[in-house]
A tleap script that builds the chain and sets N, CA, C and O, in Angstrom:
source leaprc.protein.ff14SB
mol = sequence {
  NMET ASN LYS LYS ILE LEU LEU LEU GLY LEU
  PHE ILE SER ILE ILE ILE PHE VAL THR GLY
  CYS LEU SER ILE ILE PRO THR ILE GLY LEU
  ALA LEU VAL ASP GLU ILE GLU ILE ILE ILE
  LEU GLU SER PHE PRO VAL GLN ILE GLN VAL
  ILE ALA ARG GLY ASN LEU PRO ASP PRO CYS
  THR GLU ILE TYR GLN ILE THR GLN LYS ARG
  GLU GLY ASP THR PHE PHE ILE THR ILE LYS
  THR TYR ARG PRO PRO GLY CYS CYS ILE GLN
  ILE ILE ALA PRO PHE GLU ALA VAL ILE PRO
  LEU ASN VAL TYR GLY LEU PRO ALA GLY THR
  TYR THR VAL ASP VAL ASN GLY VAL GLN ALA
  ILE PHE ASP LEU GLU ILE ASP ASN ILE LEU
  SER CLEU
}
set mol.1.N position { 67.865 98.673 95.938 }
set mol.1.CA position { 69.109 97.932 96.019 }
set mol.1.C position { 70.250 98.705 95.357 }
set mol.1.O position { 71.352 98.776 95.901 }
set mol.2.N position { 69.982 99.291 94.172 }
set mol.2.CA position { 71.014 100.044 93.469 }
set mol.2.C position { 71.442 101.269 94.253 }
set mol.2.O position { 72.619 101.628 94.239 }
set mol.3.N position { 70.500 101.926 94.943 }
set mol.3.CA position { 70.840 103.104 95.741 }
set mol.3.C position { 71.742 102.710 96.900 }
set mol.3.O position { 72.667 103.446 97.242 }
set mol.4.N position { 71.483 101.563 97.505 }
set mol.4.CA position { 72.311 101.099 98.613 }
set mol.4.C position { 73.741 100.830 98.137 }
set mol.4.O position { 74.705 101.168 98.826 }
set mol.5.N position { 73.868 100.237 96.986 }
set mol.5.CA position { 75.188 99.939 96.433 }
set mol.5.C position { 75.924 101.237 96.114 }
set mol.5.O position { 77.115 101.367 96.398 }
set mol.6.N position { 75.206 102.203 95.518 }
set mol.6.CA position { 75.824 103.491 95.210 }
set mol.6.C position { 76.249 104.213 96.479 }
set mol.6.O position { 77.343 104.775 96.531 }
set mol.7.N position { 75.403 104.206 97.498 }
set mol.7.CA position { 75.749 104.852 98.761 }
set mol.7.C position { 76.939 104.167 99.421 }
set mol.7.O position { 77.822 104.834 99.959 }
set mol.8.N position { 76.963 102.851 99.383 }
set mol.8.CA position { 78.089 102.104 99.939 }
set mol.8.C position { 79.385 102.447 99.197 }
set mol.8.O position { 80.425 102.653 99.822 }
set mol.9.N position { 79.318 102.508 97.864 }
set mol.9.CA position { 80.490 102.875 97.066 }
set mol.9.C position { 80.958 104.282 97.377 }
set mol.9.O position { 82.161 104.525 97.475 }
set mol.10.N position { 80.025 105.218 97.535 }
set mol.10.CA position { 80.360 106.585 97.891 }
set mol.10.C position { 81.011 106.645 99.265 }
set mol.10.O position { 82.000 107.351 99.460 }
set mol.11.N position { 80.459 105.909 100.209 }
set mol.11.CA position { 80.994 105.872 101.563 }
set mol.11.C position { 82.425 105.324 101.573 }
set mol.11.O position { 83.302 105.883 102.232 }
set mol.12.N position { 82.652 104.244 100.850 }
set mol.12.CA position { 83.994 103.648 100.777 }
set mol.12.C position { 84.968 104.622 100.112 }
set mol.12.O position { 86.110 104.748 100.554 }
set mol.13.N position { 84.533 105.307 99.062 }
set mol.13.CA position { 85.392 106.285 98.387 }
set mol.13.C position { 85.776 107.424 99.321 }
set mol.13.O position { 86.922 107.874 99.318 }
set mol.14.N position { 84.823 107.891 100.117 }
set mol.14.CA position { 85.108 108.962 101.066 }
set mol.14.C position { 86.118 108.506 102.108 }
set mol.14.O position { 87.031 109.254 102.458 }
set mol.15.N position { 85.961 107.287 102.604 }
set mol.15.CA position { 86.899 106.756 103.604 }
set mol.15.C position { 88.304 106.658 103.017 }
set mol.15.O position { 89.277 107.030 103.673 }
set mol.16.N position { 88.416 106.162 101.794 }
set mol.16.CA position { 89.728 106.043 101.152 }
set mol.16.C position { 90.351 107.422 100.968 }
set mol.16.O position { 91.544 107.600 101.212 }
set mol.17.N position { 89.549 108.402 100.536 }
set mol.17.CA position { 90.056 109.750 100.339 }
set mol.17.C position { 90.503 110.370 101.654 }
set mol.17.O position { 91.573 110.975 101.724 }
set mol.18.N position { 89.694 110.224 102.695 }
set mol.18.CA position { 90.014 110.832 103.986 }
set mol.18.C position { 91.260 110.203 104.590 }
set mol.18.O position { 92.096 110.920 105.140 }
set mol.19.N position { 91.410 108.886 104.505 }
set mol.19.CA position { 92.599 108.256 105.074 }
set mol.19.C position { 93.860 108.675 104.327 }
set mol.19.O position { 94.947 108.664 104.905 }
set mol.20.N position { 93.736 109.041 103.067 }
set mol.20.CA position { 94.879 109.528 102.304 }
set mol.20.C position { 95.241 110.959 102.641 }
set mol.20.O position { 96.301 111.431 102.230 }
set mol.21.N position { 94.394 111.666 103.377 }
set mol.21.CA position { 94.633 113.067 103.721 }
set mol.21.C position { 94.968 113.263 105.192 }
set mol.21.O position { 95.113 114.401 105.638 }
set mol.22.N position { 95.093 112.200 105.944 }
set mol.22.CA position { 95.327 112.338 107.371 }
set mol.22.C position { 96.722 112.835 107.713 }
set mol.22.O position { 96.935 113.369 108.802 }
set mol.23.N position { 97.661 112.671 106.819 }
set mol.23.CA position { 99.034 113.073 107.096 }
set mol.23.C position { 99.165 114.592 107.018 }
set mol.23.O position { 99.021 115.180 105.946 }
set mol.24.N position { 99.442 115.226 108.167 }
set mol.24.CA position { 99.632 116.674 108.171 }
set mol.24.C position { 101.097 117.040 108.405 }
set mol.24.O position { 101.463 118.214 108.352 }
set mol.25.N position { 101.931 116.037 108.663 }
set mol.25.CA position { 103.366 116.261 108.806 }
set mol.25.C position { 104.096 115.286 107.884 }
set mol.25.O position { 103.586 114.205 107.586 }
set mol.26.N position { 105.276 115.667 107.439 }
set mol.26.CA position { 106.040 114.732 106.606 }
set mol.26.C position { 106.346 113.447 107.390 }
set mol.26.O position { 106.521 113.479 108.608 }
set mol.27.N position { 106.407 112.336 106.685 }
set mol.27.CA position { 106.655 111.049 107.323 }
set mol.27.C position { 107.898 110.399 106.719 }
set mol.27.O position { 108.032 110.304 105.499 }
set mol.28.N position { 108.797 109.957 107.585 }
set mol.28.CA position { 109.965 109.190 107.152 }
set mol.28.C position { 109.801 107.775 107.684 }
set mol.28.O position { 109.524 107.579 108.867 }
set mol.29.N position { 109.973 106.790 106.811 }
set mol.29.CA position { 109.799 105.395 107.214 }
set mol.29.C position { 110.754 104.495 106.467 }
set mol.29.O position { 111.699 104.963 105.831 }
set mol.30.N position { 110.505 103.202 106.546 }
set mol.30.CA position { 111.304 102.213 105.831 }
set mol.30.C position { 110.504 101.661 104.661 }
set mol.30.O position { 109.300 101.431 104.770 }
set mol.31.N position { 111.185 101.453 103.547 }
set mol.31.CA position { 110.531 100.873 102.379 }
set mol.31.C position { 110.221 99.403 102.639 }
set mol.31.O position { 111.007 98.697 103.269 }
set mol.32.N position { 109.080 98.954 102.154 }
set mol.32.CA position { 108.709 97.548 102.242 }
set mol.32.C position { 109.368 96.816 101.070 }
set mol.32.O position { 108.951 96.953 99.920 }
set mol.33.N position { 110.401 96.038 101.385 }
set mol.33.CA position { 111.158 95.307 100.363 }
set mol.33.C position { 110.606 93.890 100.277 }
set mol.33.O position { 110.522 93.182 101.280 }
set mol.34.N position { 110.231 93.486 99.063 }
set mol.34.CA position { 109.691 92.140 98.848 }
set mol.34.C position { 110.774 91.141 98.467 }
set mol.34.O position { 110.727 89.980 98.875 }
set mol.35.N position { 111.754 91.597 97.679 }
set mol.35.CA position { 112.808 90.692 97.226 }
set mol.35.C position { 114.058 91.474 96.881 }
set mol.35.O position { 114.005 92.661 96.559 }
set mol.36.N position { 115.187 90.781 96.955 }
set mol.36.CA position { 116.441 91.375 96.497 }
set mol.36.C position { 117.129 90.391 95.558 }
set mol.36.O position { 116.969 89.175 95.672 }
set mol.37.N position { 117.892 90.946 94.637 }
set mol.37.CA position { 118.663 90.152 93.680 }
set mol.37.C position { 120.083 90.684 93.694 }
set mol.37.O position { 120.300 91.896 93.680 }
set mol.38.N position { 121.039 89.787 93.720 }
set mol.38.CA position { 122.448 90.191 93.734 }
set mol.38.C position { 123.042 89.900 92.361 }
set mol.38.O position { 122.989 88.773 91.869 }
set mol.39.N position { 123.607 90.935 91.758 }
set mol.39.CA position { 124.214 90.826 90.436 }
set mol.39.C position { 125.725 91.008 90.591 }
set mol.39.O position { 126.187 92.040 91.078 }
set mol.40.N position { 126.484 90.006 90.175 }
set mol.40.CA position { 127.948 90.085 90.197 }
set mol.40.C position { 128.401 90.409 88.781 }
set mol.40.O position { 128.233 89.598 87.871 }
set mol.41.N position { 128.977 91.598 88.593 }
set mol.41.CA position { 129.411 92.034 87.274 }
set mol.41.C position { 130.726 91.367 86.907 }
set mol.41.O position { 131.564 91.109 87.770 }
set mol.42.N position { 130.899 91.094 85.633 }
set mol.42.CA position { 132.118 90.452 85.155 }
set mol.42.C position { 133.199 91.500 84.981 }
set mol.42.O position { 133.381 92.055 83.897 }
set mol.43.N position { 133.910 91.762 86.062 }
set mol.43.CA position { 134.974 92.755 86.044 }
set mol.43.C position { 135.959 92.396 87.147 }
set mol.43.O position { 135.671 91.569 88.011 }
set mol.44.N position { 137.125 93.031 87.104 }
set mol.44.CA position { 138.044 92.897 88.225 }
set mol.44.C position { 138.673 94.243 88.485 }
set mol.44.O position { 139.234 94.828 87.559 }
set mol.45.N position { 138.613 94.762 89.680 }
set mol.45.CA position { 137.991 94.101 90.822 }
set mol.45.C position { 136.486 93.909 90.605 }
set mol.45.O position { 135.844 94.631 89.843 }
set mol.46.N position { 135.959 92.913 91.304 }
set mol.46.CA position { 134.552 92.556 91.160 }
set mol.46.C position { 133.671 93.711 91.631 }
set mol.46.O position { 133.947 94.357 92.642 }
set mol.47.N position { 132.607 93.952 90.873 }
set mol.47.CA position { 131.593 94.925 91.271 }
set mol.47.C position { 130.292 94.174 91.481 }
set mol.47.O position { 129.943 93.285 90.705 }
set mol.48.N position { 129.586 94.537 92.527 }
set mol.48.CA position { 128.336 93.863 92.857 }
set mol.48.C position { 127.238 94.897 93.011 }
set mol.48.O position { 127.421 95.938 93.641 }
set mol.49.N position { 126.094 94.587 92.422 }
set mol.49.CA position { 124.912 95.427 92.566 }
set mol.49.C position { 123.810 94.628 93.243 }
set mol.49.O position { 123.624 93.441 92.979 }
set mol.50.N position { 123.091 95.306 94.117 }
set mol.50.CA position { 121.929 94.708 94.768 }
set mol.50.C position { 120.703 95.395 94.186 }
set mol.50.O position { 120.605 96.622 94.207 }
set mol.51.N position { 119.774 94.610 93.672 }
set mol.51.CA position { 118.526 95.168 93.157 }
set mol.51.C position { 117.439 94.843 94.169 }
set mol.51.O position { 117.126 93.678 94.414 }
set mol.52.N position { 116.870 95.891 94.752 }
set mol.52.CA position { 115.800 95.728 95.738 }
set mol.52.C position { 114.480 96.088 95.071 }
set mol.52.O position { 114.362 97.125 94.417 }
set mol.53.N position { 113.487 95.218 95.243 }
set mol.53.CA position { 112.153 95.469 94.688 }
set mol.53.C position { 111.124 95.388 95.802 }
set mol.53.O position { 111.222 94.560 96.707 }
set mol.54.N position { 110.147 96.255 95.715 }
set mol.54.CA position { 109.097 96.254 96.727 }
set mol.54.C position { 108.003 97.224 96.366 }
set mol.54.O position { 107.827 97.577 95.199 }
set mol.55.N position { 107.259 97.659 97.382 }
set mol.55.CA position { 106.137 98.561 97.170 }
set mol.55.C position { 106.151 99.691 98.184 }
set mol.55.O position { 106.436 99.493 99.365 }
set mol.56.N position { 105.838 100.874 97.691 }
set mol.56.CA position { 105.649 102.028 98.552 }
set mol.56.C position { 104.148 102.129 98.851 }
set mol.56.O position { 103.334 101.697 98.035 }
set mol.57.N position { 103.769 102.688 100.000 }
set mol.57.CA position { 102.360 102.681 100.385 }
set mol.57.C position { 101.457 103.526 99.496 }
set mol.57.O position { 100.247 103.303 99.452 }
set mol.58.N position { 102.037 104.499 98.785 }
set mol.58.CA position { 101.243 105.342 97.883 }
set mol.58.C position { 102.195 106.026 96.903 }
set mol.58.O position { 103.408 106.011 97.110 }
set mol.59.N position { 101.655 106.625 95.837 }
set mol.59.CA position { 102.518 107.260 94.842 }
set mol.59.C position { 103.208 108.534 95.336 }
set mol.59.O position { 104.144 109.005 94.691 }
set mol.60.N position { 102.775 109.096 96.453 }
set mol.60.CA position { 103.401 110.313 96.990 }
set mol.60.C position { 104.668 109.991 97.789 }
set mol.60.O position { 105.519 110.860 97.979 }
set mol.61.N position { 104.792 108.770 98.246 }
set mol.61.CA position { 105.970 108.352 99.014 }
set mol.61.C position { 107.105 108.066 98.035 }
set mol.61.O position { 106.890 107.469 96.980 }
set mol.62.N position { 108.303 108.494 98.391 }
set mol.62.CA position { 109.453 108.282 97.519 }
set mol.62.C position { 110.640 107.757 98.322 }
set mol.62.O position { 110.698 107.894 99.544 }
set mol.63.N position { 111.578 107.156 97.604 }
set mol.63.CA position { 112.815 106.711 98.240 }
set mol.63.C position { 113.572 107.971 98.646 }
set mol.63.O position { 113.807 108.864 97.831 }
set mol.64.N position { 113.944 108.025 99.913 }
set mol.64.CA position { 114.540 109.225 100.481 }
set mol.64.C position { 116.050 109.068 100.675 }
set mol.64.O position { 116.827 109.972 100.366 }
set mol.65.N position { 116.445 107.912 101.190 }
set mol.65.CA position { 117.856 107.714 101.518 }
set mol.65.C position { 118.162 106.219 101.511 }
set mol.65.O position { 117.377 105.401 101.990 }
set mol.66.N position { 119.326 105.888 100.956 }
set mol.66.CA position { 119.809 104.508 100.979 }
set mol.66.C position { 121.185 104.520 101.630 }
set mol.66.O position { 122.096 105.210 101.171 }
set mol.67.N position { 121.326 103.750 102.704 }
set mol.67.CA position { 122.613 103.665 103.387 }
set mol.67.C position { 123.048 102.207 103.447 }
set mol.67.O position { 122.225 101.293 103.401 }
set mol.68.N position { 124.353 102.011 103.549 }
set mol.68.CA position { 124.865 100.649 103.714 }
set mol.68.C position { 126.019 100.662 104.696 }
set mol.68.O position { 126.814 101.601 104.741 }
set mol.69.N position { 126.093 99.594 105.484 }
set mol.69.CA position { 127.228 99.396 106.380 }
set mol.69.C position { 127.521 97.907 106.404 }
set mol.69.O position { 126.649 97.079 106.143 }
set mol.70.N position { 128.765 97.585 106.721 }
set mol.70.CA position { 129.163 96.173 106.788 }
set mol.70.C position { 129.596 95.858 108.204 }
set mol.70.O position { 130.385 96.584 108.809 }
set mol.71.N position { 129.065 94.766 108.719 }
set mol.71.CA position { 129.474 94.240 110.020 }
set mol.71.C position { 129.903 92.801 109.795 }
set mol.71.O position { 129.069 91.921 109.581 }
set mol.72.N position { 131.209 92.567 109.844 }
set mol.72.CA position { 131.723 91.224 109.578 }
set mol.72.C position { 131.445 90.836 108.136 }
set mol.72.O position { 131.849 91.534 107.206 }
set mol.73.N position { 130.751 89.716 107.955 }
set mol.73.CA position { 130.428 89.211 106.621 }
set mol.73.C position { 129.026 89.598 106.166 }
set mol.73.O position { 128.506 89.027 105.207 }
set mol.74.N position { 128.411 90.562 106.846 }
set mol.74.CA position { 127.044 90.962 106.500 }
set mol.74.C position { 126.986 92.438 106.138 }
set mol.74.O position { 127.486 93.296 106.866 }
set mol.75.N position { 126.363 92.714 104.993 }
set mol.75.CA position { 126.086 94.082 104.572 }
set mol.75.C position { 124.659 94.413 104.969 }
set mol.75.O position { 123.735 93.668 104.645 }
set mol.76.N position { 124.475 95.514 105.661 }
set mol.76.CA position { 123.149 95.983 106.032 }
set mol.76.C position { 122.829 97.218 105.190 }
set mol.76.O position { 123.507 98.242 105.284 }
set mol.77.N position { 121.796 97.105 104.376 }
set mol.77.CA position { 121.344 98.219 103.540 }
set mol.77.C position { 119.980 98.655 104.064 }
set mol.77.O position { 119.080 97.837 104.257 }
set mol.78.N position { 119.846 99.961 104.289 }
set mol.78.CA position { 118.593 100.516 104.768 }
set mol.78.C position { 118.043 101.459 103.705 }
set mol.78.O position { 118.727 102.384 103.266 }
set mol.79.N position { 116.806 101.216 103.299 }
set mol.79.CA position { 116.128 102.088 102.337 }
set mol.79.C position { 115.039 102.842 103.098 }
set mol.79.O position { 114.055 102.256 103.551 }
set mol.80.N position { 115.237 104.151 103.227 }
set mol.80.CA position { 114.270 104.994 103.919 }
set mol.80.C position { 113.372 105.693 102.901 }
set mol.80.O position { 113.776 105.953 101.768 }
set mol.81.N position { 112.150 105.989 103.331 }
set mol.81.CA position { 111.188 106.669 102.482 }
set mol.81.C position { 110.783 108.007 103.090 }
set mol.81.O position { 110.946 108.242 104.287 }
set mol.82.N position { 110.260 108.864 102.247 }
set mol.82.CA position { 109.751 110.170 102.678 }
set mol.82.C position { 108.389 110.386 102.032 }
set mol.82.O position { 108.216 110.168 100.833 }
set mol.83.N position { 107.427 110.816 102.843 }
set mol.83.CA position { 106.106 111.161 102.328 }
set mol.83.C position { 105.773 112.565 102.784 }
set mol.83.O position { 105.720 112.831 103.984 }
set mol.84.N position { 105.543 113.481 101.826 }
set mol.84.CA position { 105.183 114.844 102.203 }
set mol.84.C position { 103.766 114.879 102.784 }
set mol.84.O position { 102.979 113.961 102.553 }
set mol.85.N position { 103.445 115.927 103.530 }
set mol.85.CA position { 102.095 116.026 104.072 }
set mol.85.C position { 101.073 116.276 102.960 }
set mol.85.O position { 101.425 116.738 101.874 }
set mol.86.N position { 99.814 115.969 103.241 }
set mol.86.CA position { 98.749 116.252 102.287 }
set mol.86.C position { 98.057 114.997 101.803 }
set mol.86.O position { 98.358 113.879 102.221 }
set mol.87.N position { 97.118 115.231 100.906 }
set mol.87.CA position { 96.301 114.140 100.364 }
set mol.87.C position { 97.071 113.355 99.312 }
set mol.87.O position { 97.871 113.906 98.556 }
set mol.88.N position { 96.809 112.063 99.287 }
set mol.88.CA position { 97.416 111.200 98.276 }
set mol.88.C position { 96.508 109.993 98.087 }
set mol.88.O position { 95.965 109.451 99.049 }
set mol.89.N position { 96.354 109.587 96.850 }
set mol.89.CA position { 95.538 108.408 96.568 }
set mol.89.C position { 96.157 107.205 97.261 }
set mol.89.O position { 97.380 107.069 97.274 }
set mol.90.N position { 95.359 106.349 97.825 }
set mol.90.CA position { 95.850 105.191 98.576 }
set mol.90.C position { 95.917 103.963 97.674 }
set mol.90.O position { 95.009 103.132 97.642 }
set mol.91.N position { 97.019 103.884 96.951 }
set mol.91.CA position { 97.278 102.735 96.091 }
set mol.91.C position { 98.783 102.480 96.143 }
set mol.91.O position { 99.574 103.421 96.079 }
set mol.92.N position { 99.180 101.227 96.258 }
set mol.92.CA position { 100.605 100.930 96.377 }
set mol.92.C position { 101.333 101.272 95.079 }
set mol.92.O position { 100.765 101.198 93.989 }
set mol.93.N position { 102.584 101.643 95.222 }
set mol.93.CA position { 103.417 102.014 94.077 }
set mol.93.C position { 104.677 101.161 94.093 }
set mol.93.O position { 105.477 101.280 95.021 }
set mol.94.N position { 104.878 100.311 93.103 }
set mol.94.CA position { 106.075 99.468 93.086 }
set mol.94.C position { 107.337 100.303 92.883 }
set mol.94.O position { 107.305 101.366 92.263 }
set mol.95.N position { 108.452 99.794 93.421 }
set mol.95.CA position { 109.737 100.460 93.210 }
set mol.95.C position { 110.813 99.424 92.981 }
set mol.95.O position { 110.676 98.256 93.344 }
set mol.96.N position { 111.893 99.888 92.364 }
set mol.96.CA position { 113.092 99.079 92.177 }
set mol.96.C position { 114.275 100.003 92.400 }
set mol.96.O position { 114.346 101.079 91.807 }
set mol.97.N position { 115.198 99.595 93.245 }
set mol.97.CA position { 116.394 100.387 93.530 }
set mol.97.C position { 117.619 99.541 93.231 }
set mol.97.O position { 117.718 98.401 93.685 }
set mol.98.N position { 118.556 100.098 92.464 }
set mol.98.CA position { 119.823 99.430 92.153 }
set mol.98.C position { 120.882 100.066 93.040 }
set mol.98.O position { 121.137 101.268 92.964 }
set mol.99.N position { 121.497 99.236 93.885 }
set mol.99.CA position { 122.431 99.723 94.890 }
set mol.99.C position { 123.798 99.091 94.654 }
set mol.99.O position { 123.943 97.876 94.788 }
set mol.100.N position { 124.813 99.903 94.303 }
set mol.100.CA position { 126.161 99.339 94.179 }
set mol.100.C position { 126.699 99.014 95.574 }
set mol.100.O position { 126.660 99.846 96.480 }
set mol.101.N position { 127.192 97.806 95.722 }
set mol.101.CA position { 127.711 97.353 97.014 }
set mol.101.C position { 129.208 97.660 97.092 }
set mol.101.O position { 129.942 97.439 96.129 }
set mol.102.N position { 129.646 98.160 98.218 }
set mol.102.CA position { 131.050 98.523 98.404 }
set mol.102.C position { 131.843 97.266 98.789 }
set mol.102.O position { 131.972 96.940 99.969 }
set mol.103.N position { 132.371 96.565 97.774 }
set mol.103.CA position { 133.046 95.288 98.015 }
set mol.103.C position { 134.544 95.323 97.713 }
set mol.103.O position { 135.223 94.307 97.856 }
set mol.104.N position { 135.064 96.475 97.297 }
set mol.104.CA position { 136.491 96.529 96.981 }
set mol.104.C position { 137.319 96.253 98.236 }
set mol.104.O position { 137.054 96.815 99.299 }
set mol.105.N position { 138.311 95.396 98.106 }
set mol.105.CA position { 139.204 95.081 99.210 }
set mol.105.C position { 138.750 93.912 100.070 }
set mol.105.O position { 139.440 93.545 101.021 }
set mol.106.N position { 137.596 93.318 99.754 }
set mol.106.CA position { 137.109 92.190 100.566 }
set mol.106.C position { 137.894 90.915 100.257 }
set mol.106.O position { 138.248 90.666 99.105 }
set mol.107.N position { 138.163 90.115 101.277 }
set mol.107.CA position { 138.770 88.811 101.025 }
set mol.107.C position { 137.734 87.845 100.450 }
set mol.107.O position { 136.530 88.064 100.582 }
set mol.108.N position { 138.207 86.789 99.818 }
set mol.108.CA position { 137.309 85.763 99.293 }
set mol.108.C position { 136.467 85.208 100.430 }
set mol.108.O position { 136.927 85.114 101.568 }
set mol.109.N position { 135.226 84.840 100.111 }
set mol.109.CA position { 134.354 84.283 101.135 }
set mol.109.C position { 132.895 84.434 100.782 }
set mol.109.O position { 132.546 84.904 99.699 }
set mol.110.N position { 132.048 84.030 101.704 }
set mol.110.CA position { 130.598 84.117 101.541 }
set mol.110.C position { 130.091 85.289 102.365 }
set mol.110.O position { 130.455 85.451 103.530 }
set mol.111.N position { 129.249 86.102 101.746 }
set mol.111.CA position { 128.735 87.310 102.386 }
set mol.111.C position { 127.203 87.326 102.332 }
set mol.111.O position { 126.591 86.772 101.419 }
set mol.112.N position { 126.618 87.964 103.314 }
set mol.112.CA position { 125.166 88.116 103.392 }
set mol.112.C position { 124.821 89.581 103.156 }
set mol.112.O position { 125.520 90.485 103.615 }
set mol.113.N position { 123.734 89.791 102.435 }
set mol.113.CA position { 123.211 91.141 102.225 }
set mol.113.C position { 121.818 91.184 102.839 }
set mol.113.O position { 120.981 90.326 102.556 }
set mol.114.N position { 121.572 92.180 103.678 }
set mol.114.CA position { 120.276 92.369 104.330 }
set mol.114.C position { 119.744 93.746 103.943 }
set mol.114.O position { 120.332 94.770 104.290 }
set mol.115.N position { 118.624 93.757 103.222 }
set mol.115.CA position { 117.996 95.014 102.810 }
set mol.115.C position { 116.645 95.111 103.508 }
set mol.115.O position { 115.696 94.422 103.136 }
set mol.116.N position { 116.565 95.961 104.510 }
set mol.116.CA position { 115.332 96.138 105.298 }
set mol.116.C position { 114.737 94.800 105.733 }
set mol.116.O position { 113.518 94.624 105.733 }
set mol.117.N position { 115.606 93.862 106.101 }
set mol.117.CA position { 115.148 92.580 106.627 }
set mol.117.C position { 115.090 91.442 105.623 }
set mol.117.O position { 114.910 90.290 106.018 }
set mol.118.N position { 115.238 91.730 104.335 }
set mol.118.CA position { 115.241 90.681 103.304 }
set mol.118.C position { 116.696 90.334 103.002 }
set mol.118.O position { 117.507 91.221 102.736 }
set mol.119.N position { 117.026 89.035 103.043 }
set mol.119.CA position { 118.426 88.623 102.933 }
set mol.119.C position { 118.698 87.744 101.719 }
set mol.119.O position { 117.825 87.027 101.229 }
set mol.120.N position { 119.951 87.827 101.249 }
set mol.120.CA position { 120.472 86.947 100.203 }
set mol.120.C position { 121.974 86.839 100.443 }
set mol.120.O position { 122.549 87.645 101.174 }
set mol.121.N position { 122.604 85.846 99.829 }
set mol.121.CA position { 124.042 85.655 100.003 }
set mol.121.C position { 124.739 85.672 98.644 }
set mol.121.O position { 124.121 85.439 97.606 }
set mol.122.N position { 126.038 85.953 98.678 }
set mol.122.CA position { 126.864 85.854 97.478 }
set mol.122.C position { 128.247 85.379 97.896 }
set mol.122.O position { 128.648 85.515 99.052 }
set mol.123.N position { 128.970 84.817 96.926 }
set mol.123.CA position { 130.328 84.321 97.159 }
set mol.123.C position { 131.322 85.117 96.336 }
set mol.123.O position { 131.108 85.371 95.150 }
set mol.124.N position { 132.416 85.509 96.984 }
set mol.124.CA position { 133.575 86.044 96.269 }
set mol.124.C position { 134.561 84.890 96.147 }
set mol.124.O position { 134.998 84.328 97.152 }
set mol.125.N position { 134.903 84.545 94.931 }
set mol.125.CA position { 135.785 83.398 94.693 }
set mol.125.C position { 137.238 83.711 95.029 }
set mol.125.O position { 137.977 82.828 95.465 }
set mol.126.N position { 137.655 84.970 94.829 }
set mol.126.CA position { 139.024 85.385 95.117 }
set mol.126.C position { 138.988 86.722 95.845 }
set mol.126.O position { 137.969 87.412 95.853 }
set mol.127.N position { 140.130 87.081 96.466 }
set mol.127.CA position { 140.213 88.378 97.119 }
set mol.127.C position { 139.913 89.475 96.099 }
set mol.127.O position { 140.377 89.415 94.961 }
set mol.128.N position { 139.143 90.465 96.508 }
set mol.128.CA position { 138.706 91.516 95.577 }
set mol.128.C position { 139.590 92.764 95.722 }
set mol.128.O position { 139.132 93.830 96.132 }
set mol.129.N position { 140.860 92.594 95.372 }
set mol.129.CA position { 141.790 93.709 95.465 }
set mol.129.C position { 142.803 93.600 94.329 }
set mol.129.O position { 143.258 92.508 93.989 }
set mol.130.N position { 143.141 94.727 93.759 }
set mol.130.CA position { 144.150 94.738 92.701 }
set mol.130.C position { 145.526 94.617 93.343 }
set mol.130.O position { 145.826 95.300 94.323 }
set mol.131.N position { 146.349 93.754 92.791 }
set mol.131.CA position { 147.726 93.675 93.287 }
set mol.131.C position { 148.649 94.174 92.180 }
set mol.131.O position { 148.497 93.828 91.008 }
set mol.132.N position { 149.591 94.981 92.582 }
set mol.132.CA position { 150.506 95.573 91.596 }
set mol.132.C position { 151.814 94.846 91.563 }
set mol.132.O position { 152.702 95.208 90.791 }
savepdb mol mol.pdb
quit
């Protein structure tokens, strides 16, 4: 019985190792975002930060590029990942990214933030522009 368990454990370890080595070309993908938090800083003009938290598929994968664009009242933030070729242990790696949102000049209103499909909203109480 003990030999069977040891052989099974060895077999599972080999499978995990081999699946971590299948990548022979670099891979670019999207980060898996679990949650986002919107932080409104006490300043004027208002500054807003989006904190995105999630997991990368392995410790070899890293945040590669963060882009943002606004369409109407919605900010779309895309977090891309990069994984180099080669072997890597197959264990998820948590990440947290702090993203300053480009909100200068926005009129007062309610806005939506979408980070790789995860959404939250925030309100600007007044127009976010300095008047001289």
